[in-house]
C-alpha positions in Angstrom: -1.7 2.5 7.2 -0.3 1.2 10.9 -2.4 4.4 12.4 -5.4 3.8 10.5 -8.2 1.8 13.6 -8.2 -0.6 13.5 -4.8 -0.9 11.1 -4.1 -2.4 8.1 -1.7 -5.2 8.7 0.2 -7.3 6.0 1.1 -4.1 3.0 4.0 -3.9 1.0 5.9 -0.7 -0.3 8.7 -0.6 -2.9 10.1 2.2 -5.0 9.3 1.8 -8.3 9.7 4.5 -11.5 6.6 6.4 -13.5 5.9 7.9 -17.3 3.1 9.6 -17.3 1.6 12.7 -15.7 4.6 15.2 -17.3 7.1 16.5 -15.8 6.0 19.7 -14.0 7.3 18.8 -11.0 10.1 16.8 -11.9 13.3 17.2 -10.6 16.2 18.1 -13.2 17.8 14.3 -12.5 14.7 13.1 -13.1 13.8 14.9 -16.3 17.3 13.9 -18.0 16.7 9.8 -16.7 12.8 10.3 -18.5 10.8 8.9 -15.4 9.6 10.1 -12.3 10.3 8.9 -8.9 7.5 6.7 -7.3 6.3 4.8 -4.4 3.4 1.4 -4.7 2.4 -0.1 -1.8 0.1 -3.3 -2.2 -2.6 -4.7 0.4 -4.7 -7.7 -0.1 -8.0 -6.7 2.0 -11.4 -6.4 1.4 -13.2 -4.5 -1.5 -15.1 -2.2 1.5 -12.6 -1.5 3.6 -10.3 -1.0 -0.2 -13.1 2.0 -1.2 -12.7 3.2 3.1 -9.1 3.6 2.8 -9.2 5.5 -0.7 -11.6 8.1 0.7 -9.0 8.0 4.4 -6.6 8.6 2.2 -7.8 11.3 -0.6 -8.4 13.5 3.0 -4.9 13.1 5.1 -3.6 12.8 1.7 -3.9 15.1 -0.9 -1.0 14.6 -3.6 -2.5 15.5 -7.0 -0.6 12.1 -9.1 -2.1 9.5 -6.4 -2.8 6.8 -8.8 -4.8 3.4 -7.5 -6.2 0.5 -8.8 -8.6 -2.1 -7.9 -8.0 -6.1 -8.7 -9.5 -9.6 -8.0 -7.4 -11.5 -6.4 -9.3 -14.9 -6.6 -6.2 -16.5 -3.4 -3.8 -15.2 -1.2 -2.3 -17.7 1.5 1.2 -18.4 2.3 2.7 -21.8 1.4 4.3 -22.5 5.2 2.3 -21.7 8.6 3.7 -18.7 10.2 4.7 -19.8 14.1 2.8 -17.6 16.3 4.0 -14.5 17.5 2.7 -12.6 19.9 3.4 -9.3 19.1 0.7 -9.9 16.8 -2.6 -9.1 17.8 -4.2 -11.8 16.5 -1.5 -14.7 17.8 -2.4 -14.2 21.1 -4.5 -17.0 22.1 -2.1 -19.2 20.5 1.0 -17.2 23.4 -0.6 -18.0 26.3 
């Protein structure tokens, strides 16, 4: 997502385990545990940007069991403001 133009900043990734879609491609240890290793990506982005991102991913990452969902975010923000960083293009004006 960082390699897109423009890049999509502020996403989160983490490891997870899943129970769906069968175990045909599961490793032996995953079959014993009854769970398959998964990776999740979460991003808070505009709906149109999400649709565009899904099209790009479908073209570049043809994974048969890749799953997504879109849900509304009523509010998003920080409890404490961050200090500007000169490495973030959004903050460059305040760093000069």
